[in-house]
C-alpha positions in Angstrom: -76.9 -7.5 -32.4 -75.5 -4.1 -31.6 -76.4 -1.7 -34.2 -74.0 -0.9 -37.0 -71.7 -3.8 -36.1 -71.1 -6.0 -39.2 -68.8 -9.0 -39.9 -65.5 -8.2 -41.6 -63.4 -10.4 -44.1 -60.4 -11.8 -42.5 -58.4 -14.9 -43.0 -60.5 -15.9 -46.0 -63.9 -15.9 -44.2 -66.3 -13.5 -42.3 -65.6 -12.9 -38.7 -66.9 -10.7 -36.1 -64.6 -7.5 -35.6 -63.9 -8.7 -32.1 -60.4 -9.7 -31.3 -59.2 -11.5 -28.2 -56.2 -9.5 -26.7 -53.2 -11.6 -26.5 -51.9 -12.0 -22.9 -48.4 -13.5 -22.8 -46.6 -16.3 -20.8 -49.3 -19.0 -21.0 -52.5 -16.9 -20.3 -53.9 -16.6 -23.8 -53.9 -20.2 -24.5 -55.6 -22.7 -26.8 -58.7 -23.1 -24.7 -59.5 -19.4 -24.6 -58.4 -18.5 -28.2 -60.1 -21.6 -29.9 -63.4 -20.8 -28.0 -63.2 -17.1 -29.2 -62.7 -18.2 -32.7 -65.4 -20.8 -32.5 -67.7 -18.0 -31.3 -67.0 -16.2 -34.7 -64.3 -13.8 -33.6 -60.5 -13.7 -33.8 -59.0 -15.7 -31.1 -55.3 -15.0 -30.0 -52.7 -17.5 -28.9 -49.9 -15.9 -27.1 -46.5 -17.0 -28.5 -44.7 -15.6 -25.6 -43.5 -18.7 -23.5 -46.6 -20.7 -24.2 -47.1 -24.0 -22.5 -46.1 -27.4 -23.9 -47.5 -30.8 -22.7 -46.1 -34.3 -21.8 -47.6 -37.4 -23.3 -50.1 -37.6 -20.4 -51.3 -34.0 -21.2 -49.6 -32.4 -18.3 -48.0 -29.0 -18.6 -44.1 -29.4 -18.9 -42.5 -27.0 -16.4 -40.1 -24.6 -18.1 -37.0 -25.5 -16.1 -33.6 -24.2 -17.3 -30.7 -26.6 -16.8 -27.8 -24.8 -18.8 -25.1 -23.2 -16.9 -24.6 -20.0 -19.0 -27.3 -17.3 -19.8 -26.6 -17.8 -23.5 -27.3 -21.5 -23.3 -30.4 -20.9 -21.1 -31.6 -18.5 -23.8 -31.4 -21.2 -26.3 -33.6 -23.4 -24.1 -36.0 -20.6 -23.7 -36.4 -20.1 -27.5 -37.0 -23.8 -27.9 -39.7 -23.9 -25.1 -41.3 -20.9 -26.8 -41.4 -22.4 -30.3 -42.6 -25.8 -29.0 -45.2 -24.3 -26.7 -46.8 -21.9 -29.3 -47.0 -24.6 -31.9 -48.7 -26.9 -29.5 -51.1 -24.0 -28.5 -52.0 -23.0 -32.1 -52.7 -26.7 -33.1 -55.1 -27.1 -30.2 -56.7 -23.8 -30.7 -57.3 -24.5 -34.4 -59.0 -27.7 -33.6 -61.2 -26.2 -31.1 -62.2 -23.4 -33.5 -63.5 -26.0 -36.0 -63.2 -23.9 -39.0 -64.9 -20.9 -37.6 -63.5 -17.5 -36.8 -59.7 -17.1 -37.1 -56.6 -17.7 -34.9 -53.9 -15.1 -34.5 -50.7 -15.3 -32.6 -49.4 -12.5 -30.4 -45.7 -11.8 -30.0 -43.9 -9.3 -27.9 -41.3 -7.8 -30.3 -38.9 -7.1 -27.3 -38.9 -10.8 -26.1 -35.7 -12.6 -26.5 -35.4 -14.4 -29.7 -38.7 -12.9 -31.0 -37.8 -13.4 -34.7 -36.6 -16.9 -34.3 -39.6 -17.7 -32.5 -41.8 -16.3 -35.1 -40.2 -18.3 -37.9 -40.2 -21.4 -35.8 -44.0 -21.1 -35.0 -45.2 -20.0 -38.5 -43.0 -22.8 -40.1 -44.8 -25.5 -38.2 -48.3 -24.2 -38.2 -48.9 -23.4 -41.9 -52.6 -23.0 -42.7 -53.6 -22.5 -39.1 -52.4 -18.9 -38.1 -54.4 -16.2 -39.9 -52.2 -13.4 -38.7 -49.6 -12.0 -36.2 -50.2 -9.2 -33.8 -47.1 -7.7 -32.5 -46.0 -4.8 -30.2 -43.8 -3.6 -27.3 -41.1 -2.1 -29.6 -40.8 -1.2 -33.4 -41.3 -4.4 -35.2 -40.0 -3.5 -38.5 -39.2 -7.1 -39.6 -42.8 -8.2 -38.8 -44.2 -7.6 -42.3 -41.3 -9.3 -44.0 -41.6 -12.5 -41.8 -45.3 -12.7 -41.9 -45.4 -12.1 -45.7 -42.8 -14.9 -46.2 -45.3 -17.5 -44.7 -48.4 -15.9 -46.3 -50.1 -14.7 -43.1 -51.4 -11.2 -42.1 -49.6 -8.9 -39.7 -51.2 -6.5 -37.4 -48.8 -4.0 -35.7 -49.6 -2.6 -32.3 -49.1 1.0 -32.1 -50.1 3.9 -29.7 -49.8 6.7 -32.3 -50.0 7.7 -35.9 -46.4 8.6 -35.7 -45.2 5.2 -34.8 -47.3 3.7 -37.6 -45.8 6.2 -40.0 -42.2 5.1 -39.1 -43.1 1.4 -39.6 -44.9 2.0 -42.8 -42.2 4.1 -44.4 -39.3 1.8 -43.3 -40.8 -1.6 -44.0 -44.5 -2.1 -44.2 -45.2 -0.3 -47.5 -43.2 -3.0 -49.1 -45.7 -5.8 -47.9 -48.7 -3.8 -47.8 -51.0 -6.6 -49.1 -50.5 -8.6 -45.9 -51.5 -5.7 -43.5 -54.8 -6.7 -42.3 -55.3 -4.3 -39.3 -53.6 -1.9 -37.1 -54.1 -2.3 -33.4 -54.2 1.1 -31.6 -53.4 0.2 -28.1 -54.4 3.1 -25.7 -51.1 3.7 -23.6 -53.0 4.9 -20.6 -55.8 2.2 -20.3 -54.4 -1.1 -21.8 -53.2 -3.9 -19.7 -49.6 -5.2 -19.9 -46.8 -3.1 -21.5 -47.9 0.2 -22.9 -46.5 2.4 -25.5 -46.3 5.8 -23.7 -43.7 8.1 -25.2 -41.3 10.4 -23.3 -43.4 13.3 -24.6 -46.6 12.0 -23.0 -47.6 12.3 -19.4 -48.5 9.0 -17.6 -50.8 10.9 -15.2 -52.7 12.8 -18.1 -54.7 10.3 -20.2 -55.7 11.6 -23.7 -59.0 11.0 -25.4 -58.4 8.1 -27.9 -60.6 9.5 -30.6 -58.4 12.3 -32.0 -55.2 9.9 -31.8 -57.2 7.1 -33.6 -58.4 9.8 -36.2 -54.9 11.0 -36.7 -53.8 7.3 -37.1 -56.4 6.8 -39.9 -55.2 10.0 -41.6 -51.6 8.6 -41.6 -52.8 5.4 -43.0 -54.7 7.1 -45.6 -51.6 9.3 -46.6 -49.7 6.0 -47.0 -52.2 4.6 -49.3 -53.6 2.0 -46.9 -57.1 0.7 -47.9 -60.1 2.0 -46.0 -61.1 -1.7 -45.4 -58.0 -2.2 -43.2 -59.5 -1.8 -39.8 -58.1 0.1 -36.8 -58.5 -2.3 -33.9 -59.2 -0.2 -30.7 -57.5 -1.9 -27.7 -57.3 -0.7 -24.1 -60.3 0.5 -22.1 -62.9 -1.3 -24.3 -65.8 -3.0 -22.2 -69.2 -2.2 -23.6 -69.6 -1.6 -27.3 -72.3 0.8 -26.6 -69.6 3.2 -25.3 -68.1 3.2 -28.7 -71.4 3.8 -30.7 -70.2 6.9 -32.3 -66.9 5.1 -33.6 -68.8 2.5 -35.6 -69.7 3.6 -39.1 -67.8 6.8 -38.7 -66.3 8.0 -41.9 -63.5 9.9 -40.2 -62.2 6.7 -38.6 -62.9 4.3 -41.4 -63.3 0.4 -40.6 -63.1 -0.1 -36.8 -62.8 -3.4 -34.8 -62.4 -3.9 -31.1 -59.9 -5.9 -29.0 -60.7 -7.3 -25.5 -57.9 -8.2 -23.4 -59.1 -8.1 -19.8 -62.6 -9.4 -20.1 -61.7 -12.8 -21.5 -59.6 -13.4 -18.4 -62.8 -14.2 -16.5 -64.4 -17.0 -18.5 -64.7 -20.7 -17.9 -62.2 -21.4 -20.6 -59.6 -19.0 -19.2 -56.6 -20.9 -17.8 -55.7 -18.5 -15.0 -56.2 -19.6 -11.3 -59.5 -19.5 -9.4 -57.7 -17.1 -7.0 -56.8 -14.8 -9.9 -60.4 -14.9 -11.2 -61.8 -14.2 -7.8 -59.5 -11.1 -7.4 -60.7 -9.7 -10.6 -64.3 -9.4 -9.2 -63.0 -7.5 -6.2 -61.1 -4.6 -7.8 -62.1 -1.0 -7.5 -61.3 1.9 -9.8 -57.8 3.0 -9.2 -56.5 -0.6 -8.2 -54.6 -0.7 -11.5 -51.3 1.0 -11.5 -49.4 2.4 -14.6 -45.8 1.9 -13.5 -42.2 1.7 -14.8 -40.7 -1.2 -12.9 -40.8 -3.5 -15.9 -37.3 -4.7 -16.9 -38.3 -4.0 -20.5 -38.1 -0.2 -19.8 -41.7 0.3 -20.9 -44.5 1.5 -18.9 -47.0 -1.2 -18.0 -50.3 -1.6 -16.2 -50.8 -4.2 -13.5 -53.0 -4.7 -10.4 -51.5 -3.0 -7.3 -50.9 -6.2 -5.5 -48.4 -6.4 -2.6 -45.7 -7.5 -5.1 -46.1 -4.2 -6.9 -46.4 -2.2 -3.7 -43.2 -3.6 -2.6 -41.5 -2.4 -5.8 -43.0 1.0 -5.1 -41.6 0.9 -1.6 -38.2 -0.2 -2.6 -37.9 2.7 -5.1 -38.9 5.1 -2.4 -36.0 3.9 -0.2 -33.6 5.4 -2.7 -31.0 8.1 -2.3 -28.5 9.7 -4.8 -24.8 9.5 -4.0 -21.5 10.9 -5.3 -18.1 9.0 -5.1 -16.5 12.0 -3.7 -17.5 14.9 -1.5 -19.2 17.5 -3.9 -21.9 20.2 -3.7 -24.5 19.1 -1.1 -23.1 15.5 -0.9 -20.7 16.3 2.0 -21.6 13.4 4.3 -20.2 9.9 4.1 -22.8 7.2 4.2 -22.2 4.9 7.2 -24.9 2.4 6.8 -25.7 -0.3 4.3 -22.3 0.0 2.6 -19.2 -1.8 3.7 -15.6 -0.4 3.0 -16.9 1.9 0.2 -17.1 5.7 0.2 -20.5 7.1 -0.9 -21.2 10.7 -0.2 -24.7 11.8 0.4 -26.7 14.8 1.6 -27.4 15.3 5.2 -31.1 14.6 4.7 -30.5 11.4 2.8 -28.0 10.3 5.5 -30.8 10.5 8.1 -33.2 8.7 5.9 -30.7 5.9 5.2 -30.0 5.4 8.9 -33.8 5.2 9.6 -34.3 2.5 6.9 -31.3 0.6 8.4 -33.0 0.7 11.7 -36.2 -0.8 10.2 -34.2 -3.7 8.8 -33.3 -2.5 5.3 -29.6 -3.0 6.0 -28.3 -3.5 2.4 -27.7 -0.8 -0.1 -27.6 -1.9 -3.7 -26.4 0.4 -6.6 -28.6 1.3 -9.4 -27.6 2.4 -12.9 -28.6 6.0 -12.0 -25.9 6.6 -9.3 -28.6 6.0 -6.6 -28.7 3.4 -3.8 -31.8 1.5 -2.8 -32.1 -0.1 0.6 -33.4 -3.6 1.0 -33.6 -6.4 3.6 -30.8 -9.1 3.4 -33.4 -11.6 2.3 -34.5 -9.3 -0.5 -30.8 -8.9 -1.7 -30.6 -12.8 -1.8 -33.6 -13.1 -4.0 -32.6 -10.2 -6.3 -29.1 -11.6 -6.8 -30.4 -15.2 -7.4 -33.0 -14.0 -9.9 -30.4 -12.0 -11.7 -28.0 -14.9 -11.8 -30.7 -17.3 -13.1 -31.5 -14.9 -16.1 -32.4 -17.0 -19.2 -32.5 -14.0 -21.6 -36.3 -13.7 -22.0 -36.1 -10.1 -23.3 -34.0 -8.7 -26.1 -32.8 -6.3 -23.4 -33.5 -6.5 -19.6 -32.7 -3.8 -17.2 -32.9 -6.1 -14.1 -30.3 -8.5 -15.2 -28.3 -6.4 -17.8 -28.9 -9.2 -20.4 -29.1 -8.3 -24.0 -29.2 -10.7 -27.0 -26.4 -9.0 -28.7 -22.9 -10.5 -29.3 -21.6 -9.7 -25.9 -25.0 -10.5 -24.1 -24.9 -7.3 -22.0 -26.7 -4.0 -22.1 -23.5 -2.3 -20.8 -25.4 -0.9 -17.8 -25.4 -2.0 -14.2 -28.1 -4.5 -13.4 -31.1 -2.6 -11.8 -32.3 -3.8 -8.4 -35.4 -1.7 -8.6 -36.9 -4.0 -11.3 -37.6 -7.8 -11.1 -37.5 -11.0 -13.1 -40.5 -10.7 -15.3 -40.2 -14.3 -16.6 -40.2 -15.8 -13.1 -43.4 -13.9 -11.8 -45.5 -14.4 -15.0 -44.8 -18.2 -15.1 -45.6 -18.4 -11.4 -48.9 -16.6 -11.5 -49.9 -18.3 -14.7 -49.5 -21.6 -13.2 -51.3 -21.0 -9.9 -48.8 -19.0 -7.9 -50.1 -16.7 -5.2 -51.7 -13.5 -6.6 -50.3 -11.3 -3.9 -46.8 -12.4 -4.5 -46.7 -11.9 -8.3 -47.3 -9.4 -11.1 -50.9 -9.4 -12.2 -51.4 -7.6 -15.5 -54.7 -6.1 -16.2 -56.4 -3.3 -18.1 -57.6 -0.2 -16.3 -61.3 -1.2 -16.9 -60.8 -4.3 -14.8 -62.8 -2.6 -11.9 -65.9 -3.1 -14.2 -66.1 -6.8 -13.3 -67.3 -5.7 -9.9 -69.9 -3.3 -11.3 -71.1 -5.1 -14.5 -74.4 -7.0 -13.7 -73.3 -9.7 -16.1 -71.0 -11.1 -13.5 -73.4 -10.7 -10.5 -73.8 -13.6 -8.1 -70.4 -15.0 -9.1 -71.5 -15.7 -12.7 -68.4 -16.8 -14.9 -69.4 -16.9 -18.7 -68.2 -19.3 -21.2 -66.3 -17.5 -24.1 -69.3 -18.0 -26.3 -71.6 -16.4 -23.6 -69.2 -13.4 -23.3 -68.9 -12.9 -27.0 -72.7 -12.9 -27.4 -72.9 -10.5 -24.5 -70.4 -8.1 -26.1 -72.2 -8.4 -29.5 -75.5 -7.1 -27.7 -73.7 -3.9 -26.9 -73.0 -5.0 -23.2 
């Protein structure tokens, strides 16, 4: 047992202060979450488009049959509720009364509040708490409290927590059971970098977490409510000075990346194998996500293609003005776009390499793609099922008019399509592969030598040893 680490009271029982990070779209499922709870920790079922099963136990493919986006969105919400309920029930059974089961929700997912209500209503007595981030989930406390479950907001600064606390959380303070500090530079998935922070200049989490605790104290939050450190957590021995530290108060730790490589993890063998091959720097903090948030993922060919697409980008004017004195003569038919001389030469070069179609972006730029890419982009945009509250890629919004009011952005991608594909065995190189920035440690950590893949119980025991 790592020195200083003690169980905490959560969900009516003692559990280890080790939380499985929620990974959406069918990755943090019942098998992984249930086993984590059975090992004495807090397992997390993702309530973001979780899998349902047919009577034979086979996964039901999430196929959208409705003709309109609004109706497909209704299908999506029902899939999400049915899947998460099924996953929670199975995880609760596996846990066997040990540990605790949380659910994780992306606040910016389409229909997030309806999904939360639908899942919590049908899993009473099984879900201990709800972790929620990606946005400012003001209504989280009210919804969780109405079902008698804890809520654990995910924030990346004391300032964000303060805004949530003052506007809503102080009114349901008794149900606040933890605050997840997610390192915006190191965590996998979507990250809470603000416009004032430099994505290329990571900050030490200690002073930021200390400031978060001071904000919590100023609001009257109990010292027993732990701050849960997430992002960049691998060995507990690296966090020795955080445990039993009066400046920080109660601390717990969230592991998102390490549980990917376990026997219970539902990801494909190809995905598991790739995790063991990564080097430092293979994870990219990027801004291609249709959510508009920064996010961290493995720099697969899928992601490199998005980088290259954005590099084939030029600014334009609808009339000759300033340096934009040259009419674009490639990639656009029958329309007048005025560009600089340098950009005209670049566009002609891209055209000569097969990138013969120019697509407008919301920022008065054009990106050059192949005709095949254009067909995929247009089909994916047309097939949108409203999986986000606002999507830059398709211009969907779950408002009355179902539109962001902006042009759909061809520099982004359909996140639902790629995450569903990779979660169900699709090729790693052709999809988005979320991971935290410590994923390269799989290759370095002797625990995984000779191709060893632990059970969740073996992983939790290893973590508890300090390693």
